[in-house]
C-alpha positions in Angstrom: 168.5 77.9 52.3 168.1 77.4 48.6 169.3 73.9 47.6 171.1 75.4 44.6 173.2 77.8 46.9 176.8 76.7 46.5 179.0 76.0 49.5 181.7 78.5 49.5 185.2 77.8 50.7 185.1 81.1 52.6 182.5 83.8 53.3 183.9 87.2 54.4 181.7 89.5 56.4 182.6 93.1 55.5 183.6 94.7 52.2 186.1 97.1 53.7 189.8 97.2 52.7 190.6 94.2 54.9 187.8 92.0 53.7 188.3 92.9 50.0 192.1 92.3 50.2 191.5 89.0 51.9 189.0 88.0 49.2 191.7 88.7 46.5 194.3 86.6 48.3 191.9 83.7 48.8 191.0 83.8 45.1 194.6 83.7 44.2 194.8 80.5 46.3 191.9 79.0 44.3 189.2 79.4 47.0 185.6 80.2 46.2 184.8 83.4 48.0 181.6 85.3 48.9 181.8 88.8 50.5 178.7 90.0 52.4 178.4 93.7 53.1 175.6 95.2 55.1 175.7 98.7 53.4 173.7 98.6 50.2 175.8 101.4 48.7 179.6 101.7 49.0 179.5 105.5 48.5 179.7 107.7 51.6 181.0 111.3 52.2 183.1 109.9 55.0 185.1 107.8 52.5 186.1 110.7 50.3 188.3 113.7 51.1 188.8 115.2 53.5 187.3 112.8 56.0 188.2 109.6 54.1 191.9 110.3 54.0 193.9 107.3 55.2 197.7 107.0 55.7 199.0 103.7 54.4 201.4 102.0 56.8 204.7 100.6 55.4 203.4 97.0 55.5 200.1 98.0 53.8 201.8 99.9 51.1 204.3 97.0 50.6 201.4 94.5 50.3 199.6 96.6 47.8 202.8 97.1 45.8 203.5 93.3 45.6 200.0 92.9 44.0 200.7 95.8 41.6 197.8 97.8 43.2 199.7 101.0 44.3 199.7 102.5 40.8 196.0 101.7 40.3 195.3 103.3 43.6 197.3 106.4 42.8 195.6 106.7 39.4 192.1 106.4 41.0 192.9 108.9 43.8 194.2 111.4 41.1 190.8 111.4 39.3 190.2 115.1 38.5 186.4 114.6 39.1 187.1 113.5 42.7 186.5 116.1 45.4 189.7 117.8 46.6 190.5 118.4 50.3 190.8 122.1 51.2 194.5 121.7 52.3 195.4 120.6 48.8 194.8 124.2 47.7 196.9 125.8 50.5 200.1 127.6 49.6 202.1 125.4 52.0 201.1 121.8 51.7 200.9 119.8 54.9 203.0 116.7 54.8 201.6 115.1 58.0 202.1 115.4 61.7 204.2 114.0 64.5 202.3 113.7 67.8 199.8 116.3 66.5 202.5 118.8 65.5 202.0 119.5 61.8 204.9 119.8 59.4 205.1 120.9 55.8 206.5 119.6 52.5 208.8 122.6 52.1 210.6 121.6 55.4 211.4 118.1 54.2 214.6 117.3 52.3 214.0 113.9 50.7 217.5 113.9 49.3 218.8 113.1 52.8 216.7 110.0 53.0 219.4 107.4 52.4 217.3 104.5 53.7 213.6 104.0 53.3 211.2 101.2 54.3 208.7 99.9 51.7 208.0 101.2 48.2 209.1 104.8 47.5 205.5 105.8 46.5 202.6 107.7 48.0 201.6 106.4 51.4 198.2 108.1 51.6 194.8 107.6 49.8 191.1 108.1 50.4 189.0 105.2 51.6 186.7 105.4 48.6 189.7 104.9 46.2 191.1 102.0 48.3 187.8 100.2 48.3 187.1 100.8 44.6 190.5 99.5 43.5 190.2 96.4 45.8 186.6 95.8 44.7 187.6 95.8 41.0 190.5 93.5 41.8 188.4 91.0 43.8 185.6 90.8 41.2 188.2 90.4 38.4 189.6 87.4 40.3 186.2 85.9 40.6 185.0 86.8 44.1 181.3 87.4 44.6 180.3 90.6 46.4 176.8 91.1 47.7 175.8 94.4 49.2 172.9 95.0 51.5 173.5 91.7 53.2 174.1 92.1 57.0 175.2 89.0 58.8 172.7 88.2 61.4 174.0 84.9 62.8 175.7 81.7 62.2 175.2 78.0 62.8 178.0 75.4 62.9 177.2 72.0 61.4 180.2 69.7 61.5 182.7 71.0 58.9 180.1 73.5 57.6 179.0 77.0 58.7 175.6 78.3 57.8 175.6 82.1 57.6 172.3 84.0 58.0 172.4 87.3 56.0 169.4 89.3 54.8 166.7 86.8 54.2 169.1 84.1 53.0 171.3 81.4 54.4 174.7 80.8 52.8 176.8 77.7 53.6 180.6 77.8 53.8 183.6 76.0 55.2 185.1 79.1 56.8 183.5 82.4 57.9 185.8 85.4 58.4 184.7 88.4 60.4 186.1 91.6 58.8 183.1 93.7 59.9 184.7 96.1 62.4 184.8 96.7 66.1 181.1 95.8 66.5 181.5 92.6 64.5 178.3 90.5 64.2 180.5 87.5 63.4 182.5 87.9 66.6 179.4 88.3 68.7 177.6 85.4 67.1 180.6 83.2 67.7 180.7 84.2 71.3 184.2 85.7 71.0 185.0 88.5 73.5 186.5 91.8 72.6 189.6 92.6 74.5 190.4 96.3 74.8 189.1 99.6 76.1 186.5 102.1 74.8 187.9 105.0 72.7 188.9 108.0 74.8 189.5 110.5 72.0 187.4 111.7 69.2 188.8 114.1 66.6 186.8 116.6 64.5 188.0 118.4 61.4 186.6 122.0 61.1 187.0 124.5 58.3 186.4 128.0 59.5 186.7 131.5 58.0 187.6 134.2 60.5 186.1 137.6 59.7 188.9 139.5 61.5 191.7 137.0 62.2 194.1 139.7 63.6 191.7 140.4 66.4 192.2 136.8 67.6 196.0 136.9 67.3 195.9 134.9 64.0 197.9 136.1 61.1 196.7 135.3 57.6 199.3 133.2 55.7 200.8 134.5 52.5 
């Protein structure tokens, strides 16, 4: 450990939406924050459309709205240079699904929605936009984000935690694991994972049928 390395109030493992949003909140409280992310590059095809689409729950949209981040998120997601999902070009725009049964915008009468939970704004965005907006917010508030630093282990020393990441050791008062289901922080701390292995995996496939009528499929108008 470099003697000049500051002792952070909090180190967050994982620069995903949860870790970045927490970094913003801690900075608002006056804490010094370091975010360590194992991936050297935040860009990934799985974070952009169509695979990166995420539906924002009411509490999530409400939390972003309270921090004036929903408009920034909508503006970033509307970037004309961003790749567009294939369903955005369909004649009938899908609005979502209920138990796997898809429904469309033209079958929704929003005028009949007398009561709504949360902000009346878009509740969907791609992961790349979410992370980009939260990264800009965290850095503007003074959080330090280091990419290419995978947390390898930790050591508790009284009121201090020494975090090994990359080839460095970072001291902090609190270490927060926002590094996913295979959390290195959780494993290093000896915390068990209660739950079951996933039993369902979904795949998105775009196919062009040479003769759809021969398969009982009618081409939409």
